[in-house]
N, C-alpha and C positions, 0 to 999 in steps of 0.2 A: 854612727847613727845610730840613733836611738828606735827601739823597738820591744812593745809589748806584745806578749806570748801569753794565751793564756791555755789550760788544758781541762776540759771538762770530758762529763761520761757516767755513767752510773758506779757505783761501788763498786770494786773490784776489777774493772774492764783494764787496770797497768798505769793508773796514768803517774803513781807517784815513780812504780820502776821506769821507767821511761824520763820523768825528771832526772834521774839518779845517772842514768846512760849518758844522756845529752849532758851533761856534767862531767862526767869521765874521757868523752869527746869533743866535746865542741872546742872548733875550734875559735868561735868568740867569747869574750867574758860574759857571762853568765849566772844571772844574780836572781837565784831562785826563791821563791818563798808561797807559802798556803795562809790564808786570812785569821790562821786558831793559830797563829805562832806566838801572833803578837800577843805583849801581854795582857792589851785589855781584847783579843780576838779569843784566846786558853779560856778567860772568867765566862764569856759569852757560849761559846762552844759546846762546855762544864754542866752551863744553866739548861741549854737548849735538849741537849744529851739527857739528861736530867728529865726534863720537859716531857720527852718520848717516851720514857719508861714510864712516866705516869699515864694507864690509864683513862682519867679524869682529861691526859694536857694540860695543864694546873697554867698554861700561857692563858691569857684571858683571846685570843684571834688571831688569826695568819698575821696580821698586822703589828702582830709584837714582835714574832717570827721576826721580822721584813725590817721592821726599825732596827733590831737588835744587832742584822748581821749587817742592815747599812751602818750600824755605828764601828763594829768594827772595818769595814770595809773604809768608810771613815779615816780610820787614824794606820791602816796600812797602806790605804794612798800617801796617805801624809810624811808617814815616816820611812817608806820603803818605795814603792815605784813613780812618782814625781821626782825625789832627791835623785834616782837610780837613770829615771828619764832624761834627766836635766844633764848627768853628764854620761849621754850617749851612752849609758850602758843597755844589755837585753837584760829583758824584765819576763821571768817564765814564771806567774804565776797560778797553783797550784787550786783552783777552783776562783771563779769570779763573780761576776756580776748575772751571770747566765745561771748558775747552780739555783739562785735566788729566782729567777725568770722561769725555770725549768718548775721547783721543787715547791717552793709555793706562790708562784701564778699560773702556770697552765695546768698545776694539779689540784689547783684551787676553784677555781675556773675565773679566776681575775684578769686572764688576759697576761698579753707581754707591756703595751703600751704604757697603762696606768701606772705598772710599776717605774718603767723608764722614767715618766714622768718626774714625781715624784726624787728618780735620782737626781734629774737631771736641776730639778728644782733645792736638794737641798745639797747632796754633795756634792756631786759635778765630777765623777770619778773617769778618770782618762777611758776614750774607747779601745780593746785589742784591735792589733793591725791584725795578728792573725788568731781563730780560735780553734785548735785541735780539740774534734771530740771521737773519744776513744768509742769503739761500737762496738758490743761482744754480746750475744747471746745473756741471757741473767740467768739462766743455770748452771752456764761453766763459769760466770762473776761467781755465786753463792759456795760453787766446789773452792773459788780463788782464795774467797774467805773463810770459809771452812779451813782448809789447810793454813793460813796464816794464823788464825787462830792457835792453832794447835801447835808450830812452833812459836810461834813469840809471844802468846797470849795476846795481843792486838785485838782489838773488841767493841764495838760501843750498839748502842739501843736501836739504832738505825738498821742496824744488823739480824735486828730481831722480825722485819719488816715483811709479808708474804711475797713471795716470785712475783705476784701480777701485778700488786706497789711496783717491782722494779719494772717490769714490764713495760708496765703506765711511761714513769722515768724514762727508760729508754728510747721511748718512739715521740717523750714530749722532745729530749736531745734532737734524736732526727729531724722533728718539724720547724725546730730552730732555724735550720738550713734554709726553710721556706720565708724566716724573718731577716734573716744577716747571708745573704747568698755569697757577698762581697769576703766576708771571713768565715765562716763557719767549713773548716775544713772537715770530712770523715774520716777516719782513721778504720780499716778492719784490726779490731785489734786481737784476732782469732791466730793472728800471724806470731811470727816467731819474733823476738824481741832485740834481734836483728838486722827483723824487713821491718818494723818498726819506726829502728830507729833510722834507719836508710832514710825510707821515706820522712819524716818531717824532717831529717837533716836536709835533704834534697829543697824540700818548699822554704825552708828558711833561709835558704841560703839565695834560691829564687828573688826572694822579695828584700835578704840585704843588699847584694850586690846592684852595683848600678846599673841603670837600663840606658843603650841606645837606640834607637831608631826606631821608639815602639809606633802599634798603631793610633790613632790617635780617632776620636770624636766630639763629640758635642751633643748639652740636653741644653733648651731653652725656657725658663720657669716664664710663661704665661700669666698676668693676673688680668679680674677684667673690674671694672669700677665696683663691684664687693669688695673686693680681695680675694676671690676665690681663684684656682688655681685651674689649668689648662691640663689636661692627663690623656694621655692614650694607653690602653691595655692594649698589651702586648701577645699577639694568637700562641707565638711560643713558645713563653714561658708564664703562658696565665697571669699577668702580673700589670698592674697599674705605674707608670713612669710618663716621666717626661716629656713633650714630643722632642725629636733626636736619632742622632746616629752617627755611623761612622764618615771621617773625614777624608773626602777621595784626593788625592791625588793633585796638586797645584792648584787647591782652596785654600779661601782661611777657614777658621773655626770661626766667623762670624757670618762670610758665606755659606758652609755648609751647614752652620743652625737655618740661618735663613730660607734653604733651599730643605731641610727638614721638613721645618715648618710647612712650609706651603705645599708640599708631594703626601706629610703625613694629615694633614688634615684643611688642608685649599685655604688657609688664612693666610695671609701678609703678613710680618711683621718687621718690625724697624726701631729704628733705640734701641738698638742693641745694650746693654750693658755688663760688662763683664765681671762675673761674681769671684772668678777661682782657674786655678790652672794647675792642676796636682796628678801624678802617676796614679794612678787607680790599679789595684791587685784582685778580681775576682775569684777566687778561690775555688769554683764547683766550673769555672770556665777548663778545657782541654790544657795544659801544660804552655803549647805553644800561643794559645789568647788568653792569658791569666794576666797578663799586661798592657795597659792602655795608659794613654796620656787626656787626661780630660780636660776640657773647655766647659764652661758653666757660664748661660747668659741668664739675664732675667730684661722683661719687656713688659708695660701695660700701650703698648701701642701695639695695635694689631686692624686687620681689614677685612674683610670680605664674612663669609659662610658660612661654619663651619661640617663640611662633608670628609667619610671616610675614603679620600683615595686609594688606598691600600687594604682592603677589605681581609684577600688574601692571609694578612699579616696580622692586621688591629682587629679586633674585634667589637672595640666602642673608644667612643671620645666625648666627653664634655668636662665641664668646669665642676669644681667637686670645692666646697666648705676647706681651708688649710688644717683642719681639726678632722676632718672627717677619715674613717678609716681604709680610703684608697686613694687618702693624699700623705697616711702616714708611713701605707707600704709602700708607693711611688718615692719617698725618702730616705728608704733603710737602705739603701745599696748606697746612698751620696750623703750619707745622715752629715760627715763633718763639710761639705760646703755649703747645707742649706739650711744652716743652723740660725740665718740673718735675714731670711725671705719669710 
C-alpha cells in the first residue's frame, strides 16, 4: 500500500528531526525527501534564499516565487513521488504544496484556491494522504534555530525574518485545518521527540493497516439545469457540504442518500449515479471516528421545494455555482472523489 505523508510547520518546529526519527524507528519502508534536495530544487532554493536577502527582493512578484517552487515540485513529483508511490512505498516529504499555500498564498493574500487551480492545471501533483503540521511557539522555534546555527552553522536568510512573520505563518498553518480537515493533523511540537514520534507513528499505522467493519456515510451531488450544485451548511462544523450523512444499519447507500436528502432539504431525488466508493480518513475527528466508508452519488433529477427540515443541525441550504467559494469549500474534504463533476 502506497502512502504520501507530508511534514509542515514553521522553521524550527522539528520537521527534520521527526523525519530522521521515523527513519530510525519505522517498520515500514520509508522514502524521505525535500524539494530542495533535487538537482533543480537546489538551484531554485539558492535563488529564493538570495532573493530573500535582498532588500529590494529581486524577484518580480509573488507569482515568480510560486512558479519557481512549482518547477521544483514538478521534478520532485516525476523523479521521487510518483515512481515510489507506484512501487507501493511510503513517501515522506519535508515541505510540500501546503508551504506554498501558506508562505505565498495566505501570507500574500492570494488565498489557497487560485494556487491549487494553477497547480492542478499545470503539474497536477499528488495530494497527500496525511499532513502533519508541527505546531510550536515561534519564540521557542527561534531559540532552536539559534542553537542549530551555533552548533552546525546551518542558516538561511529566512531566519532573519521577524518574530511577527513567523507568528503569522504559524497561524496560517493552523488555518489550513479549516481548508483540509480530512488530512491536516496538528502535532504539539513542544512535546519530547519520543512523544511526537509515538503520536505520528500511531496515526500512520491507523491509516496503513487494513480496516474492517467501518461506519458508512453517503453524500449526494445534486445539480440543477444551470449546473449549480445544492449545498447545506452544517451548524456543528460551520462549513458547506453536500447533502448526506451516516448510513443506518440495514440501509443500502442509495437508500440512505435518498433519505438524508429528504430529511435535510425536503427534496425527493431519483436516478442516483454512483461516483465512488472509498475509505475516508478524517484527521481531526476523535480516533474512534476517523475512518469511514464513503459512498458518493450524483443526480439532476429531483422534486419538491427546498425546505430546511433540520434547523438544529443546518444553517442554510442553497444552489450555488460550481466555482463559488461555498462549492470549493464543500469539495475540499472529498477532493479526490469530486474532480469529475
